[in-house]
C-alpha positions in Angstrom: 19.1 52.3 22.3 16.7 50.6 24.7 14.2 53.4 24.3 14.5 53.1 20.5 13.9 49.3 20.6 10.9 49.8 22.9 9.3 52.3 20.5 9.9 50.3 17.3 8.9 47.0 18.9 5.7 48.0 20.8 4.6 51.4 19.5 5.6 51.6 15.9 6.1 47.9 14.8 6.9 47.1 11.2 3.9 46.2 9.1 4.0 44.5 5.7 1.7 46.1 3.2 1.2 44.6 -0.3 4.0 42.1 0.4 4.6 39.2 -2.0 4.0 35.7 -0.7 7.5 34.9 -1.9 8.9 37.4 0.6 7.3 35.6 3.5 9.1 33.4 6.0 9.1 29.6 5.7 6.4 29.2 8.3 4.2 31.8 6.5 4.7 30.1 3.1 3.7 26.8 4.7 0.5 28.5 5.8 -0.2 29.3 2.2 0.2 25.6 1.3 -2.2 24.7 4.1 -4.7 27.3 2.9 -4.5 25.9 -0.7 -4.9 22.4 0.6 -8.0 23.4 2.6 -9.4 25.1 -0.5 -8.8 21.9 -2.5 -10.5 19.8 0.2 -13.6 22.0 -0.1 -13.8 22.5 -3.9 -11.8 19.4 -5.2 -10.4 21.6 -8.0 -6.7 21.0 -8.5 -6.3 23.8 -11.1 -7.7 26.3 -8.6 -5.2 25.0 -6.0 -2.3 25.3 -8.5 -3.3 28.9 -9.1 -3.2 29.7 -5.4 0.2 28.0 -5.1 1.8 30.0 -8.0 2.0 32.9 -5.6 4.7 31.1 -3.7 7.2 31.9 -6.5 9.1 28.7 -5.9 10.8 26.7 -8.8 8.5 23.7 -8.4 5.3 24.3 -6.4 4.3 20.6 -6.5 7.6 19.5 -5.0 7.3 22.2 -2.4 3.9 20.9 -1.4 5.4 17.4 -1.1 8.2 18.8 1.2 5.7 20.6 3.4 3.6 17.4 3.7 6.6 15.3 4.6 7.6 17.9 7.3 4.1 18.0 8.8 3.9 14.2 8.9 7.4 13.9 10.4 6.8 16.5 13.1 3.3 15.4 14.1 3.2 12.8 16.9 -0.4 13.0 18.0 -3.7 12.1 16.3 -4.0 12.8 12.6 -4.5 16.5 12.0 -7.1 17.5 9.4 -4.6 20.1 8.0 -2.1 17.3 7.4 -4.7 15.2 5.7 -5.6 18.1 3.4 -1.9 18.8 2.5 -1.2 15.1 1.8 -4.3 14.8 -0.4 -3.3 17.9 -2.3 0.2 16.4 -2.8 -1.4 13.2 -4.1 -3.5 15.2 -6.5 -0.4 16.9 -7.8 1.3 13.5 -8.2 4.0 14.1 -5.6 2.7 12.0 -2.7 4.8 9.2 -1.1 3.9 5.8 0.4 4.7 7.1 3.9 2.3 10.1 3.4 -0.6 7.9 2.2 0.0 5.3 5.0 -0.1 8.1 7.6 -3.5 9.4 6.6 -5.2 6.2 5.5 -7.9 4.8 7.8 -7.5 1.1 8.8 -10.2 -1.2 7.7 -12.3 -2.4 10.7 -12.1 -6.1 11.4 -15.2 -8.1 10.6 -17.2 -9.3 13.7 -18.6 -12.7 14.1 -22.4 -12.9 13.3 -24.1 -14.9 16.0 -26.0 -17.9 14.7 -29.8 -18.1 15.4 -30.8 -20.4 18.2 -32.0 -23.9 17.1 -35.8 -24.1 16.7 -37.8 -25.4 19.8 -39.3 -28.8 19.0 -43.1 -28.8 18.8 -44.5 -31.3 21.4 -46.7 -34.0 19.9 -49.8 -35.4 21.6 -49.7 -39.0 22.7 -52.9 -40.9 22.4 -53.6 -43.0 25.5 -56.2 -45.7 25.1 -58.1 -46.6 28.2 -59.2 -50.2 28.6 -62.9 -50.8 28.5 -65.0 -53.3 30.4 -65.8 -55.3 27.2 -62.1 -55.8 26.4 -61.4 -57.6 29.7 -61.1 -61.4 29.1 -61.2 -64.2 31.5 -57.6 -65.2 32.0 -58.4 -68.8 32.8 -60.4 -69.2 29.6 -57.6 -67.8 27.5 -55.1 -70.1 29.1 -57.3 -73.2 28.4 -57.8 -72.3 24.8 -54.0 -71.9 24.4 -53.3 -75.3 25.8 -55.9 -77.0 23.5 -54.5 -75.3 20.4 -51.1 -76.5 21.4 -52.2 -80.1 21.6 -54.1 -80.2 18.3 -51.5 -78.5 16.0 -47.8 -79.7 15.9 -45.8 -77.1 14.0 -43.2 -78.3 11.5 -39.9 -76.7 10.9 -40.1 -74.2 8.0 -37.0 -74.4 5.9 -35.1 -71.1 5.7 -34.4 -70.2 2.1 -30.8 -69.7 1.3 -30.0 -66.1 0.4 -29.5 -65.4 -3.2 -25.9 -64.5 -4.3 -25.6 -60.8 -4.8 -25.3 -59.7 -8.3 -22.1 -57.8 -9.1 -22.7 -54.2 -10.1 -20.4 -52.3 -12.2 -18.5 -49.5 -10.4 -19.1 -46.3 -12.3 -15.9 -44.6 -13.5 -15.9 -40.9 -12.8 -15.4 -38.8 -16.0 -12.0 -37.3 -16.4 -11.9 -33.5 -16.2 -10.5 -32.1 -19.4 -8.3 -29.1 -18.4 -9.4 -25.8 -19.9 -6.5 -23.8 -21.2 -6.2 -20.4 -19.4 -5.1 -17.3 -21.1 -1.7 -15.9 -20.1 -2.3 -12.9 -17.9 -1.1 -9.6 -19.3 1.4 -7.8 -17.1 0.0 -4.6 -15.4 3.1 -2.7 -16.5 5.5 -2.9 -19.4 8.4 -1.9 -17.1 8.7 -2.7 -13.4 11.2 -1.5 -10.8 13.2 -4.5 -9.7 15.8 -2.6 -7.7 16.1 0.8 -6.0 18.6 1.3 -3.3 20.8 4.0 -1.7 24.5 3.4 -2.4 26.5 2.8 0.7 28.9 5.5 2.0 31.9 3.5 0.8 30.4 2.9 -2.7 29.6 6.6 -3.1 33.1 7.8 -2.1 32.2 9.2 1.3 30.7 12.7 1.9 32.7 14.3 -0.9 31.4 11.6 -3.3 28.8 11.5 -6.0 25.2 12.7 -6.1 23.6 10.6 -8.9 20.8 8.3 -9.8 22.4 5.4 -11.8 19.7 3.7 -14.0 19.9 0.4 -15.9 17.1 -0.8 -18.2 16.9 -4.5 -19.2 14.5 -6.8 -21.1 12.7 -9.8 -19.7 15.8 -11.9 -20.0 18.0 -9.4 -18.2 19.8 -8.0 -21.3 20.4 -4.2 -21.3 18.4 -2.1 -23.7 19.7 1.1 -25.3 17.5 4.0 -26.6 14.9 3.8 -23.7 13.7 7.3 -22.6 13.5 8.0 -18.8 11.3 10.7 -17.3 10.2 12.0 -13.9 6.8 12.9 -12.6 7.5 16.6 -12.8 8.1 16.4 -16.6 11.7 17.5 -16.6 13.9 16.5 -19.6 15.2 13.0 -18.9 18.1 10.9 -20.2 18.1 8.1 -22.7 19.8 4.7 -22.0 23.0 4.2 -23.9 26.4 2.5 -23.6 28.5 4.4 -21.1 31.8 3.3 -19.6 31.4 -0.1 -21.3 27.9 -0.6 -19.8 24.9 -0.8 -22.1 21.3 0.2 -21.2 22.7 2.9 -18.8 21.4 6.4 -17.9 22.0 8.9 -15.1 20.4 11.8 -13.3 22.4 14.4 -11.4 21.1 15.5 -8.0 21.7 19.0 -6.6 20.2 18.8 -3.1 16.9 17.7 -4.8 15.2 14.4 -5.8 13.2 12.8 -8.6 10.5 10.1 -8.9 11.4 8.4 -12.2 9.9 6.0 -14.7 10.3 4.7 -18.3 8.6 7.1 -20.7 9.2 5.5 -24.1 10.7 2.3 -25.6 11.0 2.8 -29.4 11.1 -1.0 -29.9 7.6 -1.4 -28.5 6.0 0.6 -31.4 3.4 1.9 -28.9 3.1 3.9 -25.7 4.4 1.9 -22.7 3.5 1.8 -19.0 5.9 1.9 -16.2 6.1 1.7 -12.4 7.4 4.8 -10.7 10.2 4.8 -8.1 10.0 6.4 -4.7 11.5 9.8 -4.3 15.3 9.4 -4.9 16.8 12.4 -3.3 20.2 13.8 -2.0 18.5 15.5 1.0 18.9 13.7 4.4 15.2 14.2 5.4 14.0 12.7 2.0 16.5 9.8 2.0 15.1 8.8 5.4 16.8 7.4 8.5 16.3 3.7 7.7 18.2 4.2 4.4 20.9 6.3 6.1 21.4 3.4 8.6 21.4 0.7 5.9 23.9 2.8 3.8 26.3 3.1 6.7 25.9 6.9 7.1 25.0 6.6 10.8 24.9 3.6 13.1 21.5 3.9 14.7 18.3 6.0 14.8 19.3 8.0 17.8 22.6 9.0 16.3 21.0 9.8 13.0 18.5 12.2 14.7 21.5 14.0 16.2 23.7 14.1 13.1 21.4 14.5 10.1 19.8 17.5 8.3 16.2 17.1 9.3 14.9 19.8 6.9 13.7 21.7 10.0 15.8 24.7 11.0 17.7 24.0 14.3 16.8 20.3 14.4 19.8 18.1 13.7 23.5 19.0 13.4 23.7 18.7 9.6 26.9 16.7 9.9 26.2 13.8 7.6 26.5 13.9 3.8 23.7 16.3 2.8 23.7 16.7 -1.0 26.1 13.7 -1.6 23.9 10.6 -1.8 23.5 8.3 -4.9 21.0 5.7 -5.9 20.9 2.6 -8.0 17.7 1.7 -10.0 16.9 -1.1 -12.4 13.8 -1.2 -14.7 13.0 -4.5 -16.3 10.7 -5.0 -19.3 8.0 -7.6 -18.7 7.8 -9.0 -22.2 
């Protein structure tokens, strides 16, 4: 047996010839995503990247790229790897990027530095004219004194009356003109529908680890009244539900999750009479690694980050005990119309 293992392992190893990419291991399939991302980084052609990714034979190639990007971001602890940047940018081009991905690869804006002020100008020295006394300007001091005494004896000065100052004339204080307020146009909202709430239901609300796996959606108008007949969709163009009255609750719709997730938005409101715009939620998933440890702690599924890392399903084989509620998480979402 040992000799047979030695021969097959070293001398006649198995070689895959003309194998399909779908037959490759998870690591090898990930390399295909990395190659497609590098190709997209070079040619900036998303259709060409989609064509390369179709060889993966997975149900949703865009969602698979998002999963690979999340795993690479989560496992990398050093400087930003160019391969991770490429995969995240490909995920963004396919419409499946997340805020955490974009924040990971974004470059911080450098702080502005103070511009030194120019030194004050040096004052230009001015020439001072010095007049030297001349010989002809010298006067006999005794003669000047005698003339001054004679002048004093001959002329007796009289007191000159000081005129009273005229009363100042009152001047009118100018009244500043009153600014007439200019009416401003009411700004148009950026979206017809905005996400006012998206949260993971707590473990108790969801019925524990044998509970539900849903996205519970409510659509309301600007005054908070529920709206029926509004179509919901996701970024991967799967058929979505329409809000209706369900269990005595109007404006309600639901998605079922089967160890997957959706980024959802309002697709159509028949009462608008035109196409509408909507904010898109984050990825609402029933997978531990896509729910995220902060949400798991807030929902009461694990007490702290260290315990979560031990108990959760990390999405990486052999990492985590998979002893939380994988596949049984639910979300609450509220869309509100802005007009």
